N, CA, C and O atoms as a Tinker XYZ file with bonds, in Angstrom:
   304  protein
     1  N    -21.601000  -44.442000   21.509000    73     2
     2  CA   -22.605000  -44.367000   22.245000    64     1     3
     3  C    -22.143000  -44.483000   23.676000    63     2     4     5
     4  O    -21.347000  -45.417000   23.768000    81     3
     5  N    -22.317000  -43.979000   24.628000    73     3     6
     6  CA   -21.911000  -44.167000   26.224000    64     5     7
     7  C    -23.176000  -45.009000   26.929000    63     6     8     9
     8  O    -24.381000  -44.765000   26.869000    81     7
     9  N    -22.498000  -46.043000   27.589000    73     7    10
    10  CA   -23.426000  -46.959000   28.349000    64     9    11
    11  C    -23.102000  -46.488000   29.683000    63    10    12    13
    12  O    -22.044000  -45.887000   29.867000    81    11
    13  N    -24.096000  -46.752000   30.837000    73    11    14
    14  CA   -23.683000  -46.359000   32.058000    64    13    15
    15  C    -23.400000  -47.818000   32.439000    63    14    16    17
    16  O    -24.033000  -48.766000   31.974000    81    15
    17  N    -22.273000  -47.933000   33.432000    73    15    18
    18  CA   -21.921000  -49.333000   33.783000    64    17    19
    19  C    -22.854000  -49.899000   34.725000    63    18    20    21
    20  O    -23.363000  -49.082000   35.493000    81    19
    21  N    -23.170000  -51.007000   34.836000    73    19    22
    22  CA   -23.842000  -51.734000   35.846000    64    21    23
    23  C    -23.206000  -51.824000   37.119000    63    22    24    25
    24  O    -21.999000  -52.024000   36.986000    81    23
    25  N    -23.579000  -51.749000   38.299000    73    23    26
    26  CA   -22.679000  -52.403000   39.332000    64    25    27
    27  C    -22.457000  -53.558000   39.549000    63    26    28    29
    28  O    -21.472000  -53.827000   40.236000    81    27
    29  N    -23.489000  -54.862000   38.920000    73    27    30
    30  CA   -23.047000  -55.911000   39.190000    64    29    31
    31  C    -21.810000  -56.410000   38.020000    63    30    32    33
    32  O    -21.275000  -57.511000   38.160000    81    31
    33  N    -21.449000  -55.547000   36.943000    73    31    34
    34  CA   -20.459000  -55.589000   36.329000    64    33    35
    35  C    -19.053000  -55.410000   36.746000    63    34    36    37
    36  O    -18.098000  -56.181000   36.654000    81    35
    37  N    -19.153000  -54.140000   37.259000    73    35    38
    38  CA   -18.283000  -53.402000   38.373000    64    37    39
    39  C    -17.960000  -54.407000   39.260000    63    38    40    41
    40  O    -16.762000  -54.686000   39.204000    81    39
    41  N    -18.587000  -55.047000   40.055000    73    39    42
    42  CA   -18.621000  -56.149000   41.163000    64    41    43
    43  C    -17.729000  -57.300000   41.134000    63    42    44    45
    44  O    -16.918000  -57.789000   41.921000    81    43
    45  N    -18.397000  -57.725000   39.286000    73    43    46
    46  CA   -17.613000  -58.890000   38.807000    64    45    47
    47  C    -16.112000  -58.598000   38.650000    63    46    48    49
    48  O    -15.174000  -59.370000   38.847000    81    47
    49  N    -16.094000  -57.612000   38.344000    73    47    50
    50  CA   -14.358000  -57.186000   37.858000    64    49    51
    51  C    -13.862000  -57.217000   39.056000    63    50    52    53
    52  O    -12.936000  -58.019000   39.177000    81    51
    53  N    -14.249000  -56.419000   40.321000    73    51    54
    54  CA   -13.942000  -56.221000   41.443000    64    53    55
    55  C    -13.330000  -57.741000   42.055000    63    54    56    57
    56  O    -12.179000  -57.940000   42.445000    81    55
    57  N    -14.303000  -58.594000   42.017000    73    55    58
    58  CA   -13.838000  -59.951000   42.689000    64    57    59
    59  C    -13.040000  -60.532000   41.830000    63    58    60    61
    60  O    -12.898000  -61.741000   42.014000    81    59
    61  N    -12.471000  -60.066000   40.948000    73    59    62
    62  CA   -11.155000  -60.653000   40.116000    64    61    63
    63  C     -9.882000  -60.119000   40.553000    63    62    64    65
    64  O     -8.847000  -60.764000   40.720000    81    63
    65  N    -10.110000  -58.508000   40.771000    73    63    66
    66  CA    -8.860000  -57.877000   40.993000    64    65    67
    67  C     -8.510000  -57.440000   42.493000    63    66    68    69
    68  O     -7.494000  -56.866000   42.886000    81    67
    69  N     -9.623000  -57.865000   43.224000    73    67    70
    70  CA    -9.365000  -57.597000   44.728000    64    69    71
    71  C     -9.550000  -58.762000   45.541000    63    70    72    73
    72  O    -10.404000  -59.620000   45.319000    81    71
    73  N     -8.693000  -58.774000   46.531000    73    71    74
    74  CA    -8.972000  -59.773000   47.869000    64    73    75
    75  C    -10.178000  -59.444000   48.297000    63    74    76    77
    76  O    -10.568000  -58.278000   48.360000    81    75
    77  N    -11.148000  -60.878000   48.762000    73    75    78
    78  CA   -12.131000  -60.781000   49.362000    64    77    79
    79  C    -11.806000  -60.106000   50.961000    63    78    80    81
    80  O    -10.985000  -60.599000   51.734000    81    79
    81  N    -12.654000  -58.853000   51.260000    73    79    82
    82  CA   -12.840000  -58.443000   52.542000    64    81    83
    83  C    -11.480000  -57.400000   52.815000    63    82    84    85
    84  O    -11.268000  -56.912000   53.924000    81    83
    85  N    -10.638000  -57.156000   51.666000    73    83    86
    86  CA    -9.507000  -56.099000   51.564000    64    85    87
    87  C    -10.285000  -54.801000   51.420000    63    86    88    89
    88  O    -11.306000  -54.682000   50.743000    81    87
    89  N     -9.685000  -53.820000   52.141000    73    87    90
    90  CA    -9.942000  -52.486000   52.152000    64    89    91
    91  C     -9.490000  -51.648000   51.141000    63    90    92    93
    92  O     -8.328000  -51.254000   51.253000    81    91
    93  N    -10.308000  -51.184000   49.922000    73    91    94
    94  CA    -9.785000  -50.564000   48.940000    64    93    95
    95  C    -10.328000  -49.317000   48.888000    63    94    96    97
    96  O    -11.391000  -49.031000   49.438000    81    95
    97  N     -9.396000  -48.256000   48.013000    73    95    98
    98  CA    -9.765000  -46.801000   48.107000    64    97    99
    99  C    -10.415000  -46.405000   46.745000    63    98   100   101
   100  O     -9.712000  -46.462000   45.736000    81    99
   101  N    -11.643000  -46.029000   46.661000    73    99   102
   102  CA   -12.035000  -45.335000   45.627000    64   101   103
   103  C    -12.067000  -43.954000   45.250000    63   102   104   105
   104  O    -12.623000  -43.211000   46.059000    81   103
   105  N    -11.554000  -43.385000   44.107000    73   103   106
   106  CA   -11.457000  -41.843000   43.843000    64   105   107
   107  C    -11.904000  -41.520000   42.542000    63   106   108   109
   108  O    -11.683000  -42.170000   41.520000    81   107
   109  N    -12.643000  -40.315000   42.665000    73   107   110
   110  CA   -13.300000  -39.773000   41.292000    64   109   111
   111  C    -12.660000  -38.300000   41.581000    63   110   112   113
   112  O    -13.035000  -37.742000   42.612000    81   111
   113  N    -11.947000  -37.793000   40.945000    73   111   114
   114  CA   -11.497000  -36.494000   40.646000    64   113   115
   115  C    -12.662000  -35.734000   39.794000    63   114   116   117
   116  O    -13.325000  -36.228000   38.882000    81   115
   117  N    -12.739000  -34.557000   40.259000    73   115   118
   118  CA   -13.772000  -33.675000   39.240000    64   117   119
   119  C    -13.428000  -32.555000   38.596000    63   118   120   121
   120  O    -12.510000  -31.918000   39.113000    81   119
   121  N    -13.875000  -32.159000   37.673000    73   119   122
   122  CA   -13.502000  -30.952000   36.609000    64   121   123
   123  C    -13.124000  -29.761000   37.751000    63   122   124   125
   124  O    -12.181000  -29.009000   37.505000    81   123
   125  N    -13.848000  -29.621000   38.942000    73   123   126
   126  CA   -13.775000  -28.285000   39.430000    64   125   127
   127  C    -12.692000  -28.742000   40.763000    63   126   128   129
   128  O    -12.839000  -28.226000   41.871000    81   127
   129  N    -11.710000  -29.669000   40.517000    73   127   130
   130  CA   -10.659000  -29.811000   41.430000    64   129   131
   131  C    -11.119000  -30.747000   42.600000    63   130   132   133
   132  O    -10.284000  -31.447000   43.173000    81   131
   133  N    -12.387000  -30.764000   42.943000    73   131   134
   134  CA   -12.440000  -31.494000   44.427000    64   133   135
   135  C    -12.512000  -33.129000   43.856000    63   134   136   137
   136  O    -12.986000  -33.518000   42.789000    81   135
   137  N    -11.950000  -33.840000   44.820000    73   135   138
   138  CA   -11.923000  -35.217000   44.608000    64   137   139
   139  C    -12.976000  -36.090000   45.592000    63   138   140   141
   140  O    -12.928000  -35.858000   46.800000    81   139
   141  N    -13.781000  -36.938000   45.163000    73   139   142
   142  CA   -14.613000  -37.787000   45.910000    64   141   143
   143  C    -13.702000  -38.897000   46.282000    63   142   144   145
   144  O    -12.840000  -39.242000   45.474000    81   143
   145  N    -13.822000  -39.531000   47.516000    73   143   146
   146  CA   -12.795000  -40.677000   47.955000    64   145   147
   147  C    -13.609000  -41.292000   48.864000    63   146   148   149
   148  O    -14.505000  -40.797000   49.547000    81   147
   149  N    -13.176000  -42.522000   48.803000    73   147   150
   150  CA   -13.891000  -43.370000   49.953000    64   149   151
   151  C    -13.266000  -44.735000   50.252000    63   150   152   153
   152  O    -12.728000  -45.371000   49.345000    81   151
   153  N    -13.322000  -45.165000   51.418000    73   151   154
   154  CA   -12.775000  -46.582000   51.610000    64   153   155
   155  C    -13.937000  -47.753000   51.820000    63   154   156   157
   156  O    -15.009000  -47.572000   52.397000    81   155
   157  N    -13.541000  -48.834000   51.297000    73   155   158
   158  CA   -14.428000  -49.823000   51.171000    64   157   159
   159  C    -13.968000  -51.307000   51.272000    63   158   160   161
   160  O    -13.169000  -51.876000   50.527000    81   159
   161  N    -14.820000  -51.961000   52.641000    73   159   162
   162  CA   -14.186000  -53.667000   52.529000    64   161   163
   163  C    -15.379000  -54.457000   51.977000    63   162   164   165
   164  O    -15.375000  -55.664000   52.219000    81   163
   165  N    -16.327000  -53.987000   51.322000    73   163   166
   166  CA   -17.405000  -54.308000   50.984000    64   165   167
   167  C    -17.330000  -53.937000   49.298000    63   166   168   169
   168  O    -17.720000  -52.867000   48.829000    81   167
   169  N    -16.758000  -55.034000   48.523000    73   167   170
   170  CA   -17.012000  -54.619000   47.309000    64   169   171
   171  C    -18.251000  -54.490000   46.115000    63   170   172   173
   172  O    -18.094000  -54.058000   44.973000    81   171
   173  N    -19.344000  -54.922000   46.642000    73   171   174
   174  CA   -20.524000  -54.633000   46.341000    64   173   175
   175  C    -21.121000  -53.116000   46.239000    63   174   176   177
   176  O    -21.669000  -52.530000   45.305000    81   175
   177  N    -20.773000  -52.680000   47.676000    73   175   178
   178  CA   -20.890000  -51.363000   47.992000    64   177   179
   179  C    -20.042000  -50.116000   46.957000    63   178   180   181
   180  O    -20.428000  -49.026000   46.537000    81   179
   181  N    -18.727000  -50.869000   46.795000    73   179   182
   182  CA   -17.660000  -49.793000   45.982000    64   181   183
   183  C    -18.463000  -50.274000   44.732000    63   182   184   185
   184  O    -18.703000  -49.194000   44.192000    81   183
   185  N    -18.884000  -50.995000   44.140000    73   183   186
   186  CA   -19.382000  -51.082000   42.876000    64   185   187
   187  C    -20.164000  -50.093000   42.727000    63   186   188   189
   188  O    -19.942000  -49.118000   42.010000    81   187
   189  N    -21.432000  -50.345000   43.610000    73   187   190
   190  CA   -22.481000  -49.396000   43.287000    64   189   191
   191  C    -22.152000  -47.873000   43.326000    63   190   192   193
   192  O    -22.661000  -47.117000   42.499000    81   191
   193  N    -21.281000  -47.415000   44.312000    73   191   194
   194  CA   -20.745000  -45.927000   44.401000    64   193   195
   195  C    -19.938000  -45.642000   42.956000    63   194   196   197
   196  O    -20.063000  -44.587000   42.334000    81   195
   197  N    -19.248000  -46.551000   42.609000    73   195   198
   198  CA   -18.200000  -46.405000   41.415000    64   197   199
   199  C    -19.290000  -46.448000   39.969000    63   198   200   201
   200  O    -18.906000  -46.011000   38.884000    81   199
   201  N    -20.494000  -46.968000   40.148000    73   199   202
   202  CA   -21.362000  -46.955000   39.044000    64   201   203
   203  C    -22.336000  -45.634000   39.123000    63   202   204   205
   204  O    -22.988000  -45.195000   38.176000    81   203
   205  N    -22.299000  -45.109000   40.418000    73   203   206
   206  CA   -23.345000  -43.803000   40.705000    64   205   207
   207  C    -22.344000  -42.606000   40.359000    63   206   208   209
   208  O    -22.799000  -41.463000   40.389000    81   207
   209  N    -20.834000  -42.840000   39.991000    73   207   210
   210  CA   -20.200000  -41.474000   40.257000    64   209   211
   211  C    -19.902000  -41.530000   38.679000    63   210   212   213
   212  O    -19.756000  -40.501000   38.019000    81   211
   213  N    -19.815000  -43.019000   38.048000    73   211   214
   214  CA   -19.373000  -42.796000   36.410000    64   213   215
   215  C    -20.148000  -41.870000   35.716000    63   214   216   217
   216  O    -21.366000  -41.803000   35.879000    81   215
   217  N    -19.595000  -41.226000   35.032000    73   215   218
   218  CA   -20.077000  -40.280000   33.830000    64   217   219
   219  C    -20.344000  -38.973000   34.645000    63   218   220   221
   220  O    -20.672000  -38.008000   33.955000    81   219
   221  N    -20.273000  -38.805000   35.798000    73   219   222
   222  CA   -20.205000  -37.758000   36.461000    64   221   223
   223  C    -19.130000  -36.881000   36.626000    63   222   224   225
   224  O    -19.256000  -35.666000   36.775000    81   223
   225  N    -17.864000  -37.610000   36.595000    73   223   226
   226  CA   -16.705000  -37.371000   36.820000    64   225   227
   227  C    -15.919000  -37.753000   35.698000    63   226   228   229
   228  O    -16.238000  -38.672000   34.943000    81   227
   229  N    -14.655000  -36.895000   35.553000    73   227   230
   230  CA   -13.884000  -37.510000   34.187000    64   229   231
   231  C    -13.020000  -38.738000   34.299000    63   230   232   233
   232  O    -12.327000  -39.216000   33.402000    81   231
   233  N    -13.211000  -39.325000   35.941000    73   231   234
   234  CA   -12.612000  -40.872000   35.741000    64   233   235
   235  C    -13.160000  -41.342000   37.049000    63   234   236   237
   236  O    -13.615000  -40.499000   37.821000    81   235
   237  N    -13.160000  -42.673000   37.388000    73   235   238
   238  CA   -13.324000  -43.371000   38.403000    64   237   239
   239  C    -12.222000  -44.430000   38.768000    63   238   240   241
   240  O    -11.891000  -45.305000   37.967000    81   239
   241  N    -11.723000  -44.316000   39.902000    73   239   242
   242  CA   -10.134000  -45.106000   39.922000    64   241   243
   243  C    -10.648000  -45.746000   41.356000    63   242   244   245
   244  O    -11.453000  -45.229000   42.131000    81   243
   245  N     -9.685000  -47.535000   41.560000    73   243   246
   246  CA    -9.923000  -48.032000   42.629000    64   245   247
   247  C     -8.273000  -48.226000   43.105000    63   246   248   249
   248  O     -7.403000  -48.167000   42.236000    81   247
   249  N     -8.049000  -48.371000   43.995000    73   247   250
   250  CA    -6.467000  -48.715000   44.324000    64   249   251
   251  C     -6.628000  -50.424000   44.120000    63   250   252   253
   252  O     -7.594000  -51.029000   44.583000    81   251
   253  N     -5.631000  -51.032000   43.426000    73   251   254
   254  CA    -5.482000  -52.345000   43.432000    64   253   255
   255  C     -4.810000  -53.215000   44.697000    63   254   256   257
   256  O     -5.227000  -54.287000   45.136000    81   255
   257  N     -3.739000  -52.506000   45.120000    73   255   258
   258  CA    -3.123000  -53.082000   46.329000    64   257   259
   259  C     -4.158000  -52.626000   47.560000    63   258   260   261
   260  O     -4.620000  -51.498000   47.732000    81   259
   261  N     -4.372000  -53.718000   48.298000    73   259   262
   262  CA    -5.234000  -53.036000   49.685000    64   261   263
   263  C     -4.546000  -52.016000   50.414000    63   262   264   265
   264  O     -3.323000  -51.923000   50.518000    81   263
   265  N     -5.541000  -51.135000   50.994000    73   263   266
   266  CA    -4.949000  -50.013000   51.805000    64   265   267
   267  C     -5.159000  -50.519000   53.048000    63   266   268   269
   268  O     -5.809000  -51.533000   53.302000    81   267
   269  N     -4.443000  -49.598000   54.046000    73   267   270
   270  CA    -4.594000  -49.863000   55.549000    64   269   271
   271  C     -6.244000  -49.854000   55.842000    63   270   272   273
   272  O     -7.099000  -49.075000   55.419000    81   271
   273  N     -6.362000  -50.976000   56.699000    73   271   274
   274  CA    -8.070000  -50.949000   57.481000    64   273   275
   275  C     -8.108000  -49.974000   58.332000    63   274   276   277
   276  O     -9.255000  -49.742000   58.713000    81   275
   277  N     -7.135000  -49.169000   58.877000    73   275   278
   278  CA    -7.451000  -48.252000   59.993000    64   277   279
   279  C     -8.338000  -47.053000   59.008000    63   278   280   281
   280  O     -9.358000  -46.492000   59.406000    81   279
   281  N     -7.828000  -46.867000   57.941000    73   279   282
   282  CA    -8.451000  -45.735000   57.008000    64   281   283
   283  C    -10.013000  -46.002000   57.103000    63   282   284   285
   284  O    -10.709000  -45.186000   57.707000    81   283
   285  N    -10.575000  -47.120000   56.522000    73   283   286
   286  CA   -11.863000  -47.532000   56.982000    64   285   287
   287  C    -12.626000  -47.143000   57.671000    63   286   288   289
   288  O    -13.777000  -46.765000   57.456000    81   287
   289  N    -11.644000  -47.242000   59.191000    73   287   290
   290  CA   -12.369000  -47.126000   60.510000    64   289   291
   291  C    -12.356000  -45.462000   60.840000    63   290   292   293
   292  O    -13.185000  -44.945000   61.589000    81   291
   293  N    -11.506000  -44.871000   60.302000    73   291   294
   294  CA   -11.444000  -43.427000   60.327000    64   293   295
   295  C    -12.591000  -42.617000   59.509000    63   294   296   297
   296  O    -12.985000  -41.488000   59.804000    81   295
   297  N    -12.991000  -43.311000   58.560000    73   295   298
   298  CA   -14.338000  -42.777000   57.988000    64   297   299
   299  C    -15.564000  -42.768000   58.306000    63   298   300   301
   300  O    -16.429000  -42.057000   57.794000    81   299
   301  N    -15.749000  -43.794000   59.424000    73   299   302
   302  CA   -16.826000  -44.030000   60.109000    64   301   303
   303  C    -17.141000  -43.154000   60.744000    63   302   304
   304  O    -18.148000  -43.232000   61.448000    81   303
């Protein structure tokens, strides 16, 4: 039985793994060769997006090490 992850469960995990306010990259490769990615400094938003992508792609990944904050600004 497959269950859809709940954003609050993902958010709880992110609070343990990531520094508050750090910029994190989310990646989700697709079977068609296209990768969805984004940068987040709000880990609750990251959790919602990860939950939304879960089950629709082969995997959803985040960087554990913070990425440069200017990457977030380039995306806005």
